[in-house]
C-alpha positions in Angstrom: 152.0 96.5 78.1 153.3 96.2 81.3 154.9 98.9 84.0 157.3 99.1 87.0 160.4 100.3 88.4 163.7 99.2 89.5 164.5 98.0 92.8 166.2 101.5 94.5 169.5 101.9 95.7 168.6 104.1 98.3 166.3 101.3 100.1 167.7 98.1 102.3 165.0 95.6 101.9 163.0 94.5 98.4 159.4 95.1 101.0 160.3 98.7 100.6 160.6 98.7 97.0 157.1 96.6 96.6 155.8 99.3 98.6 156.7 102.0 96.8 155.7 99.7 94.1 152.3 99.3 94.7 152.1 103.0 96.4 152.7 104.2 92.4 150.2 102.0 91.5 153.0 100.2 89.0 152.4 96.5 88.2 156.7 95.0 88.5 159.7 96.1 90.5 163.2 95.2 88.4 165.5 93.1 90.8 169.0 93.7 90.5 171.2 91.4 90.9 174.4 94.6 91.2 172.6 94.6 95.2 173.7 92.5 97.9 170.4 93.3 98.9 169.1 91.9 96.2 171.0 88.4 96.2 170.3 87.9 100.0 166.6 88.1 99.7 166.6 85.6 96.7 169.3 83.3 98.4 166.4 83.2 101.1 163.4 82.5 99.4 161.5 85.3 101.1 160.4 87.2 97.7 158.1 84.7 96.3 155.5 85.8 99.7 156.5 89.5 99.2 154.9 89.5 96.1 152.6 87.9 96.7 151.9 90.0 99.7 151.3 92.9 97.3 150.1 91.3 93.6 153.3 92.4 91.6 155.5 90.5 89.7 158.6 91.0 88.3 162.0 90.5 86.8 165.5 90.6 87.4 168.2 92.8 86.0 171.4 90.3 85.5 175.2 91.8 86.5 176.2 95.0 84.9 179.3 93.8 84.2 178.8 90.8 82.7 180.2 90.2 79.7 178.8 87.2 77.1 181.3 87.8 74.9 184.6 87.6 76.8 186.4 84.4 77.1 185.2 81.3 78.0 186.9 81.2 81.7 184.8 84.5 82.2 181.7 83.5 81.0 181.8 80.6 82.7 181.2 82.1 85.8 178.1 84.5 84.8 176.8 81.5 83.5 177.1 79.5 86.5 175.6 82.8 88.8 172.9 83.1 85.9 171.8 79.0 86.7 171.8 80.8 90.2 169.6 83.3 90.3 167.6 81.4 87.8 167.1 78.9 89.5 166.2 80.1 92.7 163.3 83.2 90.3 161.5 79.7 89.0 157.6 80.6 89.4 158.3 84.3 90.5 160.6 86.0 88.7 159.1 87.1 84.5 161.9 87.9 82.9 166.2 88.3 82.7 168.2 91.6 81.3 171.3 90.9 80.4 174.2 93.6 79.0 175.1 93.8 75.2 178.5 95.2 76.0 181.0 96.0 73.5 184.1 94.6 74.9 187.3 95.8 75.9 189.3 99.2 74.5 192.3 100.1 72.9 193.2 104.2 73.0 195.8 105.1 70.1 196.5 108.6 70.2 193.5 109.8 71.9 190.7 107.1 69.2 189.1 104.0 70.9 189.7 101.1 68.9 187.5 97.9 70.3 189.4 94.7 70.0 185.7 92.9 69.6 185.7 94.4 66.1 188.8 93.7 64.8 188.4 89.7 65.8 184.8 90.1 64.5 183.3 86.3 63.5 186.0 84.9 67.1 183.9 87.4 68.5 180.2 86.8 67.5 180.3 82.7 67.3 181.3 83.2 71.4 178.6 85.6 72.1 175.9 83.9 69.6 177.1 80.5 71.9 176.6 82.3 75.4 173.2 83.7 74.2 172.2 81.1 73.6 173.6 79.3 76.5 171.8 81.7 78.4 168.5 81.6 77.1 168.5 77.6 77.8 169.0 78.5 81.6 166.4 81.7 81.9 164.2 78.2 79.7 164.4 76.0 81.8 163.0 78.1 84.7 160.6 79.9 82.8 162.3 83.0 82.4 161.6 84.7 79.0 165.7 86.7 78.5 166.2 89.9 76.7 169.4 91.3 76.0 169.6 95.8 76.1 172.0 97.8 75.0 174.5 99.7 77.3 175.4 103.0 76.5 178.0 104.8 74.4 178.1 101.5 72.3 180.4 101.5 68.9 178.9 101.3 65.3 180.6 98.2 65.1 177.5 97.5 67.6 175.4 97.3 64.7 176.5 94.5 63.1 176.0 92.5 66.2 173.1 93.4 66.7 171.6 92.2 63.2 173.5 89.0 63.7 171.9 88.6 67.7 168.2 89.3 65.9 169.4 86.9 63.0 169.5 84.6 65.8 166.5 84.3 67.2 167.6 86.7 70.3 164.6 89.4 71.7 165.8 92.5 73.6 165.2 95.3 76.0 165.7 98.3 74.6 167.5 101.4 76.5 166.4 104.8 75.8 168.9 106.7 77.4 171.5 104.8 76.2 171.0 105.0 73.1 170.6 108.7 73.4 174.1 108.2 75.1 175.1 106.0 71.5 173.7 108.4 69.0 170.7 106.3 68.0 172.5 103.3 66.6 169.3 101.2 68.7 166.8 103.3 66.9 168.2 103.3 63.5 168.6 98.9 63.9 165.4 98.7 64.7 164.2 101.0 62.2 165.8 98.3 59.5 164.4 95.3 61.1 162.3 95.6 64.0 163.2 94.6 65.9 162.0 92.0 68.9 161.6 94.1 71.9 160.0 93.3 75.1 161.4 95.5 78.0 161.9 99.4 77.7 163.9 101.4 80.0 162.0 104.5 79.8 164.5 107.5 81.1 165.3 111.2 80.1 168.7 112.2 79.1 170.7 114.1 76.7 173.5 113.2 74.4 176.2 113.5 77.2 173.5 111.8 80.2 171.0 110.0 81.1 169.0 108.5 84.1 167.4 111.4 84.3 163.6 111.8 85.8 161.2 112.6 82.8 161.1 116.5 82.1 164.8 117.1 82.6 166.2 115.5 79.2 166.1 116.0 75.6 164.1 112.6 74.4 161.0 112.2 72.7 158.8 109.9 75.4 156.2 109.0 74.2 157.7 108.2 71.3 158.6 105.4 72.8 155.7 105.1 75.4 153.7 104.1 71.7 156.6 101.3 70.7 156.3 99.7 74.0 152.5 99.6 73.5 153.3 98.1 70.0 155.5 95.8 71.3 152.9 94.7 74.4 156.3 95.1 77.0 157.5 95.5 80.3 158.7 98.6 80.8 160.8 99.9 83.8 160.9 103.9 84.4 164.7 103.4 84.8 165.2 106.3 86.9 167.5 105.9 90.6 166.0 107.2 93.1 162.0 107.4 95.2 162.0 111.4 94.1 162.7 111.0 90.7 159.9 107.6 90.3 157.5 109.9 92.0 158.2 112.9 88.9 158.0 110.7 86.4 155.6 108.2 86.9 153.1 110.4 86.4 154.3 111.9 83.7 155.0 108.9 81.6 151.4 107.8 82.6 149.7 111.6 81.3 151.0 110.9 77.7 
C-alpha cells in the first residue's frame, strides 16, 4: 500500500503540495486536472523534475465531469484531453482516475429517473467501448487506469459495475461517496471481489463526505485493511491542509 494526498485547492503550485506530502511522510500526490495550475505545470514539463527532487510519486485525477457513457461527440473531446495529459505524464504518472457517472436525470413528481437506466443496453455498450479506448490511451503511456464511483449513485449502477467487472476494468473505491450511496459499491464488492487499485479515504455521514478522519461515521479501519489487501494507492482525500494534518496520523495509527 502507498499512502498519498490530493492536490489542494488552497495551494497555487505543485511544489507546495509536494512539500506538504514530504512533511507528512506520504508516498505520492494525486494531481488533479480540474486545477489550472496542474494543467499549466504539466504542460510546462516541470513536474517530473519536482517529483525527483522530493523523491515522491504521482497519480492523476481526470476531469470530474468527464462522462464516458455520454454521446460520442462529447466523449471524443475527453479522450483527446486524456491522450494529451497521459502523454505529458508518461514516465511519472503511475495511475489515472476517471469517474463513472450515472448520467442525465429526469425528475418526475419528485422522483429521479435515469436516462442511462432506461436506455441501458445502448448505454453500457457505449460506456465499455469508451472506457476501453481510454484504457488503451493510458496503457500506451505506461499508466494504469482506474474507475471511481461518484456520490449518490442510483441502484441501477450495480448492473453497470458488474458489466465493467466482467470486461476486466480496474477500480478506485471512494468510501465517502459510497457512504452517500448507501454502500452500493461495498455490496457489489462482497459479491464480486472487485479489483481495487486505488482508495479514496475520508470520513463522512449519509449526508456529507470528505470530512477529516474522526469527524464522521465511517469505519476507516475496515477500509484500510481492504486497501492493504489490494496493495493499492490510498489517497487521504480530505481537501485542506488542516484536515490532512489531523487525518494522516489517525490513519497511520489504525
